[in-house]
Every structure is written in structure tokens, then in C-alpha cells.
N, C-alpha and C positions, 0 to 999 in steps of 0.2 A: 504493499499499499503504500500512497506518497500524499503530501499534505499540501494542499494550494493555498494561496494567501493571495488576498485582492488589494491592489491600489488601484488611486485613481492617478493619473499623470493628466497634466499640459502638457503644453509645445515651450520648451526653453532647457534650462540647465538641470537636471533630472536628479532628486537623491532618492536613492530605495530604501524602503523599510524593509528592515530585517525582521524575521519570526525568530522569535526564541522558543525552545522546547520547555514546556514544565518539567521540573526535574522530580519525575515519577519513578526512574527507575524500573520502569515498564520493559520489556525486552521486545514487546510488539508496536513500541511507541514508531508512528510512522511521518518522514518527512513533510515540510510543508513545503508548497510550491506558491510563489506571490504572483500576485494577477496587481497588474498597473494599468490604470486609466491616464491616458493623455489626452491633451485636448489642444489641437491645432488653433494657432492665435485669432481671436473673431478680426474681420477687418475693418469693421466700423470703429473710428475715433471718436465717435458720440457716445457709445454704449459704456454704462460702468459694470453692468454683471449681464451674466447668463446663469442662472438658478436652474438644475434638473434635480428632482428626487428618484433616488436611486433605491428601489426596493430589493434588488438584487441581481447574482450572474450566477450564471449555469455554463458546465461546460460539458462537451458530447463527444466521443468518440466517435460516432457517427457524424460521415460527411452530412452538411446541410443542404439540401436539393431547393428548400424552401416551401416543396408541395407539401412534405409530411414531416415537419419540422414536428409535431403536436406527438407523436409516435415516437420521436427519437428518445433513445436511454440521456437523461439529462441528471446530473451532478450537480449538487447545490455549491457553489466555491462561498460565499459570502453574502448577508444579508442585512446591510447597514441600515435601510431605514432610514435615510438623511436625502438634506439638500447637498448639494453641490454645487457651490460658484465656481464655475468653469475659467472665468477669465483671472483666479487667482491663482490659478495652474500655467505657468508661463516659463519659456525657455527650455520645456521638460521635467518641472518640479513634478511632486506626485500627492497625490493624499491616499493614504493607505483607509480602504474599505473593510478590510475583512481578511478572513482564512478559515481554510477547512481541511481536511484529511481527505484523500481522494486515492482511486486503486491508479499504480502506476500504468504508465503505457501511454498512447500518443490520443491527444485531443483534437478533433478538426472542426469544432462549431463553438463558437461561446455567445451565448445569450445574455442581454443585458435588460432588464424589465424595468423601466418607470414608471411612475404616476404624473399624468400629465395635469390632474386635478390638483395632488400636491405640490406642484412645480411653481416656482415664483416667479418664472419666465426672466423676461428681459426688462432691464431698469436703465433708460438712459441716465447720461452724467449730470444733468440740473437735477435727477430724482424721481422724475414723472415714468411711469410704467408705461411699456411698450404692449404694442397688440401683440398677441403668438395666436396663429390660427396653429393647433396642434395634430389636427387631422384626427380627430379622437380623443374622448375623455377617457379618465379613469387608467388602466392599465394597459401599457406598451411592453411587449417584448420586440425588440431590438436584437437582431443577427449580426455579427460583425464580420467583414471581410476577414477571412482567417489566410493570410497568406501560403505558408505552411503549418503542417502538422506538429502542435507542440506537444513535444515528449517530454512526460513527466517522468524523472528517472527516480531513484529511491532516495536521493536527496533534496527531492522535489525542485522545485523552478520558478522564475516569475515571470508571470504572461504579462505584458504591457497590451491597455487598450485604450486606442487612440480615438480621442473623441473629437473629429472635427466641426469646429462649431460653425466656422466661415460655411462649409456646405452644407451644413445641417439645417440652418437657420437662413431661410432665402429671404430678401428685404424686398419689398414693395411689389413679389409678382404680378400680384391681382391689382396694381394701381392704386390700393385704399393704404398704403403706409404703413402696413402690418409685416409681421416676419412671418411665413410658411414653415414649419417644422418637417422636413424630411432626414432623418438622421443619416448620417454617415459615418461608421466605425471602422475600426480595424483592430485586428489581435496579432499579437506576435510571440513570442519565447523570447524575455529581454535575453539570456545565456546567447542567443544564434547571432544578436543582432549588432551593428556599429552605427557611428553617428557623420552627420557632417556639420561642419561650423566654419564661421569665418567672419568678415568684418565688411560692410559693404560702405563704400564712400561716394562720393561726387565730388564735383571741383571745388565746392567749400569743405571737404574731408567728409566725417565720420555722419551717416545718413540713417536718421530715427526713422522707421515706420517705413521702412521699405517690404514687400511679402518678398519671400524667399520660398518656393517650388522646388520637390524634389518628385521627377517623374519617372515611373519606372516598368517595364514589361510587362505585360500581362500577357493571357493566351492567345490575343487576337489584334491589341493594341498597348498604346502607352495609358499608363493612367496617373494620377497626384497619389501618389503614396503617404508623404506629410507636406506641411506647409509650415513655414514660422514666420517671425516679425521681427526687424530688426530695434534695437532697445534704444537708449539717448547715446548709447557708444558705438550704434551700428552694428554692435552684434546680432549673432543671431547663431540658433542649434537646430538642425533637422535632426531627431532623435528615435532611436530604434527601427533603424532601416537592414533589412535583412543586405545580407553583402552580394555585391554585384553592381553593374555600372550605372548611373542614375542620369537622367537631365536634368541639371539644376538651373533654373529660370529665377530672374531678379524682376519685379516691379517697382517704379520706384513709388514713393504715394502722389495721390492725384491732384497734391496741390501743386507738386514741381515740374520742373521742364525738363528732365530727363530722360533718354531714351533705356528700354529696357535689356537686359542680357540674359544671354543663352550659353551653357554650356552642356553640350553632348556628351559629356567624357569626364563623369566622375566618381570615383571607384569607392566602395564602401568595402573595409572588411571588417571582420568578426572581431568582435572587442579593442577595434580600435576608433579614433575621431579625426577623419579626413579635414585637413583644413582647407577651405576653400573660399578666399577674398575674392572681392567684387569690386571695379570700379564703373560706377555708370559717366558714359557722356552725357551730353548736350544733346535734347530730342529734336532733331530737325524734318519729323516728316517719317512716311512710310508708305511704300506699298506691297501687298500679298495678293498674291493669286489665290482667288477660293476655287476649292475644285475638286475633283476627285483624283485620288493619284494613282489608281489603278482602274484597269476597265478591260472589259470581255472584246474580244475580237468583233468586228463590224457593228459598233454602237458609237451613239454620239452623246455628249454631255455638253455640260454649260462650266464654263468659266465665266469670271466675275473679278476686274482688279479694285481692288477695295484700297482706298486712299485716304490717309489720314495726314494732314496737314501739322504744320511745325507747332498750330495752336491747338493741337489734339481735336481738333474737327473733322469728321468723314467728310470730305469733299468730293460730291458727285458731280460736279461738273467738269474735273479734269480732263485735259486729252491724253489720251492710251495709246501707245502704238504696242502691237502685237506682231510677233515672231516665232516659224516652228525651226526649230535646230533640225529636226528629223521628218522630211519629208516622205519618206519610205514609210515612215511606220504610223504618220498621223498627219490627218488633216486639218486645219486650222480656217476657219472663216470669221474674222472680226467684225465687231459691231459696236463700235465706242468704247464702253468700258466691259463690254463683255465680249465674248467669244462662244464659237460653238466647236468642237476638237470632235474628230470622227478616228475611231480605230482603225489601220488597216494593216499592221502585219503585227507580229509577236516580238516582244523585244521592249525598251525605254524608248520614250522619245521625250525632248524638250520643249515647252515652251516660254517662250519668254515675255514679260509685258512691260514697258519701259514709258512715265510719264513725267517727264523733266528731269530730274536727278533723281526719281526714284526708278527702283527696277525691281523686277523678283522673278524666280525661274521656276518653274513647277516642273518634275520631271514624273511621266506617267507610264506606269509598267501593261504594258498590253499581254493579255495573257488566253488561252484557247477556253473557246465555249464549251465546256463539255455538254451541255444539254443538249436532250435528242429530240428529234422531230421536227417540224415545219412550224411550229407552232409556238418554239422558243421566242420569250417575250426579248422585244427589241428596244 
């Protein structure tokens, strides 16, 4: 048997709470496994607190397929029955929620149960209460994204639960000035992870309030696995990432006129912290080609040149020139900011859009259409 301890963690520098065995002298005592809940930083600087009431946390050796969760073998790890202000947990800090003894083995699903009626919700810095649409009252069971099975051995382990506030509370989706609750959490084994940390600077020095995100490769696409925000010294930490190579993106505060940055080759190693400092330059505008990067043979897609000027405004009147660099694989018909691209041959083709000093290139991979029959969609 193995013990499991649950803690709550938020983005920032983490301090792990350690569980101590009772000195019972029993030869059948079971090691404690820690669970930590982490909160990626909330993106709105006008918010003072985000309070959620956590009833319990449970784990299961069964894979969570979504449809049969109630029939899975759940083991309760902690029952804190208390309210947590997620914004107090920054730069990886943790809040211990409790612990329990569970059988050793691999756990592939983590479930956090909240009570939305008891949750104090969101309060602005001026003290006023924000409206929150919880999408249901009473208890809600939230299933974490488990990146890899959590191996609970004879000595127990620490499970980190990352509660991403920025993506869990969407502001003004319905135009009513309220927050909509769409929970997003992930769970990892702390012992198997590493961190990315560094300092973000601008022309005037250290930059406070920049958002830093780590993108990791999923089964079919890239996902944001962790987000952080820089403090008054420009420092950030993206905690509890599994080993691998990540794309690290940095977005300056909305009030600044600095450009974003993107690094696609930041390595994370188990038990180590990777230093990744970033210097942002002045934003002078950008052009991005919006459109699919892969196509089946003999299909036609639409592309759009999306232009943001130096004032961070979307420019729909800019003149755009299109160029097809691989005419044997792609056909291209330009139409102002838009263009139609047709797949002609298997391989990779490139399309370039230019507007003044702005330029972007989109690589499009053409693959065979394996659908059968003449009625295959076009």
C-alpha cells in the first residue's frame, strides 16, 4: 500500500509540504503520496481574488474516458472541505489540502470535486463581486488532464494538480461582463517533472506583468501545458513540466508597445530548472497567414492575411501581395487580403503574403486522399 497526500499549488516558486508518518511503530504503515494543486496566474490585473470551494480529490487506476467516469474505481485522497483563493498561489507556491493512504500502483485519472454554491468566486480589486456563470450549481466533478500515469511506489509520491485560472474563467464571453467557468486542470507526478524559469526584460529593463506560456506536443497538436506571469523583477517560473522540448511564448502586458517572443526549443529535464531569459523588442506590427497547414489532394482552402499595425489594431484595409513558391504542388488565386489555395501534388508547398514591411510564409503539406468512392467530400 502507498500513501497519497494532496496539496494545492499555484503558478510561481513552489514549496512542497512534506508528510510525516505517525510514530506508531506499525510494520504495516503505508507511505504517503503528496498531491499539489497549482494555479496558473490569472491574466486580469483588476482581479483581487478567485475563490473555489474544494470538497475532495480522488484518483483512479482506470483511464478516464469521460463516458464511464462514475463506474471507475475511485480512491479518495483528500477531503479538505475548504475555500481556496487561487490567486494567493503564485510562482509555484502550494497549499496542502490533505492526504490518505492508497494502494501502490499507477493512477491514470484524477478527479477534483468542487461546490460552486459555496465558492466565493471572483472579487475585483475595488472590493466588488464579479458575476460568475458556474454552468451548474452545487457539486461539480472536474477531471484533470493526466499527462502520464502517476506511479505511486512504496514511498508514496507528490501529485501536482495545476488549476489554470486564466483558461478556467473566461471573461465576457456573452457580452454581459461576467466570467464563465470552464475548468481546465492537469495532474502530474512531481518527482517526474522539471521547471522553466527566467527573467523577461524590455528596453527599459525588467518587465512586470508579461504572460509566459509553455506549449507541449499532444497526440495530434500542441497544447498550453503551463502559464506564468512575471513579477516586479520580471521573473517567472513555469513549474511541474514533464521532460521534453517545449515552445515558450512571451506576451507583453496589453498596456505596453512591445512585441511577443517565441522560442520553439526549450528543453526540460527531470529534477532540474531550465533558465530561459527573454528580451522583448518594440512592436512595429505583424502579418500572419491564417489557414490550414495541411491539405488532402485536390482540395481548395481559403487563406487570410491577418495584419496588426504598430498601434495593435487589426488593419483590414492594408494592401496584400501573395506569392506561390511551389506552383507544382499548389495553385493560388489571390483576392485582396484573402487567397484560395488548391492542392495539386503530394509534398510541401509555400505561400508568402507581403504587406509593406510585414511578411509571413505558410508551409502547406499535401497528402494523399485515402477516402474511397466518387462521393468523397471535396
